[in-house]
N, C-alpha and C positions, 0 to 999 in steps of 0.2 A: 480436417479441421482448418478452415481457411478464414474464419470470421472471429473477430475478437468478441469475447463474451460481453453481452450488453448489460450485465448486472455488475458493473465495475464500481458502483456507488461506495467505494472504499470498504466493501466487504473483503477486499483484497487484503486488508490489514485488520488486525484485531489486537485487543489488549490482553496480554498474558503475563501474569506476575508483575503488573505495573509497567510492562514494556510493550511498545508497539511492535508487533510481529506479523509475519506471514509464513507460509511454508511452500515447499516446492510443488506440492499438488495444486495448491491454489494458483500459483504462478502459471503452471501448465494450463490450467483450465481457462484462466483469464486471457492468456496470450494464444490460446488455441494450438498449443504444442503438445506433443507426447511427453509424458512425465519423464521417460528415460532420457529425452533430449535435454530437459531442464537439469537433470542430475549430471549429465555429461557437461553441460555449460558451466555448472558450478565447479565441477572438478577441473575444468580447463581455464578457469579465471586466472588472469595473470596478476593476482593480488598477493600480498605477502602472507606468509604462514600465520603470523599474528592476526592479521585482519580476518583471514578465513576462520581461525579458531574463535575469534570474538563475535563473528557475524553469521556463521553457518554451523548450526549444531546438527550433526548427523544423528538420526534417530530412525524409528520404524513406525509404521502404521499397520493396522490389521484391515485387510480387504474385507468389505462388507459381505461379499458373496461367498468366497471360498475360505474365509477366516484365516488365511495365511498372512504372514508378516512380510512386508516389503520395505525397502529403504526410502527415506525422505529426509529433507532438511528443514529445520526450523530456521527462519531467516529474519534477522533484525532489519530495521529500516535502512541502515547503512548498507547492509548486505544486499537488500532488495534494490536499492538505488544503483549500486555497482553492477549488479546483474542485469536488471531490466532496462537501464538506460543504455546498455550496450545493444539492445534490440532496436533495430531501425526499420524503416519502410513504412508503408501505409498503415498496417495494423498497429505498429508501435506508436505512430503519430496519433492514431485514433485514441489509443489508451492514454497517452500523455495529455491530450486535450481533455479527456474525461476526468483524469486525475486533477488537472488544474481547475476544471469546473467544480468538482466536488470540494476542493480546497476553498474556492471562492464562496460556495454555498455554505460551507462550515463557518466562514468568516461572517457572512450575512446573518446566519442564525445567531451567532455570538453577539452581534451588534443589535439584534432586535430583542427587546425585553417586554414581557407582558405584565410583570408584577405591578407596575405603576398604574395599570388600568383597573385593578381590583379595588373596590371601595372598602370592603371589610378589612380593617387593619390586621387582624390575625391571619386571614387568608392571604393578604398581600405579603405579610412577612414570611409566611410558609412558602409562597411562590418565589419570593426573592431568594430564600435560602436554596431552594432547588435550582433556580437559575444560576446562582453563584457557583454551585457545585458543577453544573453542566458547563458553565463558562470556564472554570479552571481546567476541566478535562479538555475542552476544545482548545484553550490556549496552549496546553501541553501538546496536543496533536498538531496544532499549527506550527509551533516552534520546532517540533520534531520533523515536520514535513517540509520546512523551508528549503533545505538543500535540494530535495528532490524536485520541488516545484521550480526553483530557480534553474536547475539543470534542464528540466523539461521545457521551460520557456525558452531557454537558450537554444536547445536542440531544435525546437519547432521553428525558430527564426533562421536556422542555418541548415536546412535540409540537405544541401549539396555535400556537406562534409561526410555524411554517412550513407549516401545513396547506393554505394556498392555492396553494403551488407543488408541482407533481408532476413525477415523472420522465417 
């Protein structure tokens, strides 16, 4: 597994119970790492016990082939930021670039509105309501992703700091 998954279009994160989340299986897939190594990386994080408790929820998943249960972590955005931004090298830089691009695309979508182009006032109002709901969700995602994007931009500008660590 040497290539970063090309389907990073923020399927890496999803909304669960109103919170932006990901999980250790998804992180493993996107970063092209074995899941057991992601589990190890989470266990070896040098973060506080409180941070770990709030951002990494130990749980299980059922394997689709053998129907057995295996461990995984549900990971908050802050937990993901702490974990994934520690990954460096070419693959991590590729991910960070894709993450920033997706963030910018989200912002562009937020700024483009189509409701004003609809002539029928009822359809225009309905479209406007849908746009406002989408806009609020996107604003929430943008706000939640700001620390990760800022960190990724900083990391991309200073490659030499992390060159000794590889995925």
